[in-house]
The first five atom37 places (N, CA, C, CB, O) and aatype in JSON, in Angstrom:
{
  "aatype": [12, 8, 3, 14, 9, 16, 5, 0, 1, 10, 0, 12, 1, 10, 3, 1, 18, 10, 2, 3, 18, 16, 0, 1, 11, 19, 11, 6, 3, 2, 14, 18, 1, 6, 11, 17, 8, 0, 19, 15, 5, 6, 0, 3, 9, 0, 1, 19, 2, 2, 2, 10, 16, 14, 6, 10, 9, 3, 3, 19, 1, 9, 0, 10, 2, 11, 10],
  "atom_mask": [
    [1, 1, 1, 1, 1],
    [1, 1, 1, 1, 1],
    [1, 1, 1, 1, 1],
    [1, 1, 1, 1, 1],
    [1, 1, 1, 1, 1],
    [1, 1, 1, 1, 1],
    [1, 1, 1, 1, 1],
    [1, 1, 1, 1, 1],
    [1, 1, 1, 1, 1],
    [1, 1, 1, 1, 1],
    [1, 1, 1, 1, 1],
    [1, 1, 1, 1, 1],
    [1, 1, 1, 1, 1],
    [1, 1, 1, 1, 1],
    [1, 1, 1, 1, 1],
    [1, 1, 1, 1, 1],
    [1, 1, 1, 1, 1],
    [1, 1, 1, 1, 1],
    [1, 1, 1, 1, 1],
    [1, 1, 1, 1, 1],
    [1, 1, 1, 1, 1],
    [1, 1, 1, 1, 1],
    [1, 1, 1, 1, 1],
    [1, 1, 1, 1, 1],
    [1, 1, 1, 1, 1],
    [1, 1, 1, 1, 1],
    [1, 1, 1, 1, 1],
    [1, 1, 1, 1, 1],
    [1, 1, 1, 1, 1],
    [1, 1, 1, 1, 1],
    [1, 1, 1, 1, 1],
    [1, 1, 1, 1, 1],
    [1, 1, 1, 1, 1],
    [1, 1, 1, 1, 1],
    [1, 1, 1, 1, 1],
    [1, 1, 1, 1, 1],
    [1, 1, 1, 1, 1],
    [1, 1, 1, 1, 1],
    [1, 1, 1, 1, 1],
    [1, 1, 1, 1, 1],
    [1, 1, 1, 1, 1],
    [1, 1, 1, 1, 1],
    [1, 1, 1, 1, 1],
    [1, 1, 1, 1, 1],
    [1, 1, 1, 1, 1],
    [1, 1, 1, 1, 1],
    [1, 1, 1, 1, 1],
    [1, 1, 1, 1, 1],
    [1, 1, 1, 1, 1],
    [1, 1, 1, 1, 1],
    [1, 1, 1, 1, 1],
    [1, 1, 1, 1, 1],
    [1, 1, 1, 1, 1],
    [1, 1, 1, 1, 1],
    [1, 1, 1, 1, 1],
    [1, 1, 1, 1, 1],
    [1, 1, 1, 1, 1],
    [1, 1, 1, 1, 1],
    [1, 1, 1, 1, 1],
    [1, 1, 1, 1, 1],
    [1, 1, 1, 1, 1],
    [1, 1, 1, 1, 1],
    [1, 1, 1, 1, 1],
    [1, 1, 1, 1, 1],
    [1, 1, 1, 1, 1],
    [1, 1, 1, 1, 1],
    [1, 1, 1, 1, 1]
  ],
  "atom_positions": [
    [[103.85, 106.01, 117.17], [103.17, 104.73, 117.05], [102.95, 104.3, 115.62], [101.86, 104.8, 117.76], [102.46, 103.2, 115.38]],
    [[103.28, 105.12, 114.67], [103.04, 104.77, 113.28], [104.21, 104.03, 112.64], [102.73, 106.02, 112.48], [104.22, 103.8, 111.43]],
    [[105.18, 103.67, 113.44], [106.33, 102.89, 112.96], [105.82, 101.55, 112.42], [107.37, 102.68, 114.11], [105.07, 100.86, 113.11]],
    [[106.21, 101.17, 111.21], [105.72, 99.92, 110.62], [105.99, 98.68, 111.46], [106.34, 99.73, 109.26], [105.16, 97.78, 111.52]],
    [[107.14, 98.63, 112.12], [107.46, 97.46, 112.94], [106.54, 97.41, 114.16], [108.94, 97.5, 113.39], [106.04, 96.34, 114.52]],
    [[106.33, 98.54, 114.79], [105.44, 98.59, 115.95], [104.02, 98.22, 115.54], [105.46, 99.99, 116.59], [103.35, 97.46, 116.24]],
    [[103.56, 98.74, 114.42], [102.22, 98.42, 113.93], [102.09, 96.93, 113.64], [101.89, 99.24, 112.68], [101.05, 96.33, 113.92]],
    [[103.12, 96.34, 113.08], [103.08, 94.9, 112.78], [103.0, 94.08, 114.06], [104.32, 94.49, 111.96], [102.25, 93.11, 114.13]],
    [[103.76, 94.47, 115.06], [103.73, 93.74, 116.34], [102.36, 93.87, 117.01], [104.83, 94.26, 117.28], [101.82, 92.89, 117.52]],
    [[101.81, 95.06, 117.0], [100.5, 95.26, 117.6], [99.43, 94.49, 116.82], [100.14, 96.76, 117.65], [98.5, 93.94, 117.41]],
    [[99.55, 94.45, 115.51], [98.61, 93.7, 114.68], [98.69, 92.2, 114.98], [98.88, 93.96, 113.19], [97.67, 91.52, 114.98]],
    [[99.88, 91.69, 115.22], [100.03, 90.28, 115.57], [99.36, 89.98, 116.91], [101.52, 89.87, 115.62], [98.71, 88.95, 117.06]],
    [[99.52, 90.88, 117.87], [98.84, 90.69, 119.16], [97.32, 90.71, 118.97], [99.26, 91.79, 120.17], [96.61, 89.89, 119.54]],
    [[96.84, 91.65, 118.16], [95.41, 91.73, 117.89], [94.91, 90.45, 117.24], [95.09, 92.94, 117.0], [93.86, 89.93, 117.63]],
    [[95.63, 89.94, 116.27], [95.24, 88.68, 115.61], [95.15, 87.54, 116.61], [96.24, 88.32, 114.5], [94.24, 86.72, 116.55]],
    [[96.1, 87.49, 117.53], [96.07, 86.43, 118.54], [94.82, 86.53, 119.4], [97.33, 86.49, 119.43], [94.18, 85.52, 119.69]],
    [[94.46, 87.74, 119.8], [93.26, 87.92, 120.62], [91.99, 87.58, 119.83], [93.18, 89.36, 121.15], [91.06, 87.0, 120.39]],
    [[91.95, 87.94, 118.56], [90.79, 87.62, 117.74], [90.67, 86.1, 117.56], [90.9, 88.31, 116.37], [89.56, 85.57, 117.58]],
    [[91.78, 85.42, 117.38], [91.76, 83.96, 117.27], [91.33, 83.32, 118.59], [93.14, 83.43, 116.86], [90.59, 82.34, 118.58]],
    [[91.77, 83.86, 119.7], [91.36, 83.35, 121.01], [89.85, 83.51, 121.19], [92.11, 84.08, 122.14], [89.19, 82.63, 121.74]],
    [[89.31, 84.63, 120.72], [87.88, 84.85, 120.82], [87.12, 83.8, 120.02], [87.51, 86.27, 120.33], [86.13, 83.24, 120.5]],
    [[87.58, 83.52, 118.83], [86.94, 82.53, 117.98], [86.98, 81.15, 118.63], [87.6, 82.49, 116.61], [86.01, 80.4, 118.56]],
    [[88.09, 80.83, 119.25], [88.25, 79.51, 119.88], [87.36, 79.35, 121.11], [89.7, 79.3, 120.26], [87.0, 78.23, 121.47]],
    [[87.0, 80.44, 121.75], [86.21, 80.35, 122.99], [84.75, 80.02, 122.76], [86.3, 81.63, 123.73], [84.09, 79.51, 123.66]],
    [[84.23, 80.29, 121.58], [82.81, 80.03, 121.28], [81.91, 80.67, 122.34], [82.54, 78.49, 121.2], [81.19, 79.98, 123.06]],
    [[81.98, 81.96, 122.41], [81.23, 82.73, 123.41], [79.74, 82.65, 123.11], [81.7, 84.22, 123.43], [79.31, 82.75, 121.96]],
    [[78.96, 82.47, 124.17], [77.51, 82.36, 124.03], [76.91, 83.72, 123.68], [76.88, 81.81, 125.32], [77.46, 84.77, 124.02]],
    [[75.78, 83.67, 123.0], [75.1, 84.89, 122.56], [74.65, 85.77, 123.73], [73.89, 84.53, 121.71], [74.6, 86.99, 123.59]],
    [[74.34, 85.17, 124.86], [73.8, 85.94, 125.98], [74.86, 86.45, 126.95], [72.81, 85.09, 126.73], [74.54, 86.94, 128.03]],
    [[76.12, 86.34, 126.57], [77.2, 86.83, 127.43], [77.1, 88.35, 127.55], [78.59, 86.41, 126.88], [77.07, 89.05, 126.53]],
    [[77.04, 88.88, 128.78], [76.86, 90.33, 128.94], [78.05, 91.17, 128.47], [76.59, 90.63, 130.39], [77.9, 92.37, 128.24]],
    [[79.22, 90.56, 128.33], [80.41, 91.3, 127.91], [80.64, 91.24, 126.4], [81.64, 90.77, 128.63], [81.58, 91.84, 125.88]],
    [[79.8, 90.51, 125.71], [79.98, 90.33, 124.27], [79.86, 91.66, 123.5], [78.96, 89.33, 123.73], [80.59, 91.89, 122.54]],
    [[78.94, 92.51, 123.91], [78.77, 93.81, 123.24], [80.02, 94.67, 123.37], [77.55, 94.56, 123.82], [80.45, 95.3, 122.4]],
    [[80.61, 94.69, 124.56], [81.85, 95.44, 124.78], [82.96, 94.87, 123.9], [82.27, 95.41, 126.28], [83.73, 95.63, 123.3]],
    [[83.05, 93.55, 123.83], [84.06, 92.91, 122.99], [83.93, 93.36, 121.54], [83.95, 91.38, 123.08], [84.92, 93.73, 120.91]],
    [[82.72, 93.32, 121.02], [82.52, 93.7, 119.62], [82.89, 95.16, 119.38], [81.07, 93.45, 119.2], [83.51, 95.47, 118.36]],
    [[82.54, 96.03, 120.28], [82.87, 97.45, 120.11], [84.38, 97.66, 120.09], [82.24, 98.28, 121.23], [84.9, 98.37, 119.22]],
    [[85.07, 97.06, 121.04], [86.53, 97.25, 121.13], [87.24, 96.57, 119.96], [87.07, 96.7, 122.46], [88.19, 97.13, 119.42]],
    [[86.8, 95.4, 119.58], [87.48, 94.7, 118.48], [87.26, 95.41, 117.15], [86.98, 93.25, 118.4], [88.16, 95.44, 116.31]],
    [[86.08, 95.97, 116.94], [85.85, 96.74, 115.72], [86.69, 98.01, 115.69], [84.37, 97.09, 115.58], [87.23, 98.37, 114.65]],
    [[86.8, 98.67, 116.82], [87.65, 99.85, 116.91], [89.1, 99.5, 116.58], [87.56, 100.48, 118.32], [89.79, 100.24, 115.89]],
    [[89.56, 98.37, 117.08], [90.93, 97.93, 116.81], [91.11, 97.57, 115.34], [91.29, 96.73, 117.69], [92.16, 97.87, 114.76]],
    [[90.12, 96.94, 114.73], [90.22, 96.62, 113.3], [90.33, 97.89, 112.46], [89.01, 95.79, 112.85], [91.11, 97.95, 111.5]],
    [[89.56, 98.89, 112.8], [89.63, 100.16, 112.08], [91.0, 100.8, 112.26], [88.51, 101.11, 112.55], [91.57, 101.34, 111.32]],
    [[91.51, 100.76, 113.49], [92.83, 101.33, 113.75], [93.91, 100.57, 112.98], [93.13, 101.3, 115.26], [94.87, 101.18, 112.52]],
    [[93.75, 99.26, 112.85], [94.73, 98.48, 112.1], [94.75, 98.9, 110.64], [94.43, 96.97, 112.22], [95.82, 99.05, 110.05]],
    [[93.58, 99.09, 110.05], [93.49, 99.51, 108.65], [94.17, 100.87, 108.46], [92.02, 99.58, 108.2], [94.81, 101.11, 107.43]],
    [[94.03, 101.74, 109.45], [94.6, 103.08, 109.37], [96.03, 103.16, 109.9], [93.73, 104.05, 110.13], [96.59, 104.25, 110.0]],
    [[96.62, 102.01, 110.24], [97.97, 101.97, 110.84], [98.06, 102.89, 112.05], [99.03, 102.37, 109.81], [99.01, 103.65, 112.21]],
    [[97.05, 102.79, 112.89], [96.95, 103.67, 114.05], [96.72, 102.87, 115.33], [95.82, 104.67, 113.84], [96.11, 103.38, 116.27]],
    [[97.2, 101.64, 115.38], [97.06, 100.82, 116.59], [97.92, 101.39, 117.7], [97.44, 99.36, 116.31], [99.02, 101.91, 117.47]],
    [[97.42, 101.29, 118.92], [98.18, 101.72, 120.09], [98.21, 100.57, 121.09], [97.56, 103.0, 120.74], [97.32, 99.72, 121.08]],
    [[99.22, 100.53, 121.94], [99.26, 99.49, 122.97], [98.03, 99.56, 123.89], [100.54, 99.62, 123.81], [97.55, 98.53, 124.36]],
    [[97.55, 100.75, 124.14], [96.37, 100.91, 125.0], [95.15, 100.26, 124.38], [96.1, 102.39, 125.27], [94.37, 99.61, 125.07]],
    [[94.97, 100.44, 123.09], [93.83, 99.85, 122.39], [93.93, 98.33, 122.4], [93.74, 100.37, 120.95], [92.93, 97.64, 122.6]],
    [[95.12, 97.81, 122.18], [95.31, 96.36, 122.21], [95.05, 95.83, 123.62], [96.75, 95.99, 121.75], [94.48, 94.75, 123.78]],
    [[95.45, 96.57, 124.64], [95.16, 96.16, 126.02], [93.66, 96.16, 126.28], [95.87, 97.08, 127.01], [93.17, 95.3, 127.01]],
    [[92.93, 97.12, 125.71], [91.48, 97.14, 125.86], [90.86, 95.88, 125.25], [90.88, 98.4, 125.21], [89.9, 95.32, 125.79]],
    [[91.4, 95.45, 124.13], [90.92, 94.21, 123.48], [91.21, 93.02, 124.39], [91.6, 94.01, 122.09], [90.35, 92.16, 124.58]],
    [[92.4, 92.96, 124.93], [92.78, 91.86, 125.84], [91.88, 91.83, 127.06], [94.25, 91.99, 126.27], [91.43, 90.76, 127.47]],
    [[91.61, 92.98, 127.64], [90.77, 93.05, 128.84], [89.37, 92.59, 128.52], [90.74, 94.47, 129.41], [88.77, 91.83, 129.28]],
    [[88.82, 93.05, 127.39], [87.48, 92.63, 126.99], [87.42, 91.12, 126.75], [87.05, 93.38, 125.72], [86.44, 90.47, 127.12]],
    [[88.46, 90.58, 126.15], [88.51, 89.13, 125.91], [88.54, 88.38, 127.22], [89.73, 88.77, 125.05], [87.86, 87.37, 127.37]],
    [[89.31, 88.84, 128.17], [89.42, 88.14, 129.45], [88.15, 88.2, 130.26], [90.55, 88.71, 130.25], [87.94, 87.36, 131.13]],
    [[87.29, 89.18, 130.01], [86.02, 89.26, 130.73], [84.97, 88.32, 130.18], [85.51, 90.67, 130.69], [83.97, 88.04, 130.84]],
    [[85.2, 87.82, 128.96], [84.21, 86.92, 128.36], [84.19, 85.58, 129.05], [84.5, 86.73, 126.89], [83.42, 84.7, 128.67]]
  ]
}
């Protein structure tokens, strides 16, 4: 998973999900917001370390879809 091309593709997917989150303007009282923040922060850390996985990106997508 540390292949630069794979990491770049996963990072692009992550960016798309982060942009979608920003566009949604999620309310402060949304019960899934805490899960979103935890998963998105974990993904950001993995991106910095070039350690993104498809599973982690899917967790971000799932959290976004629950909002």
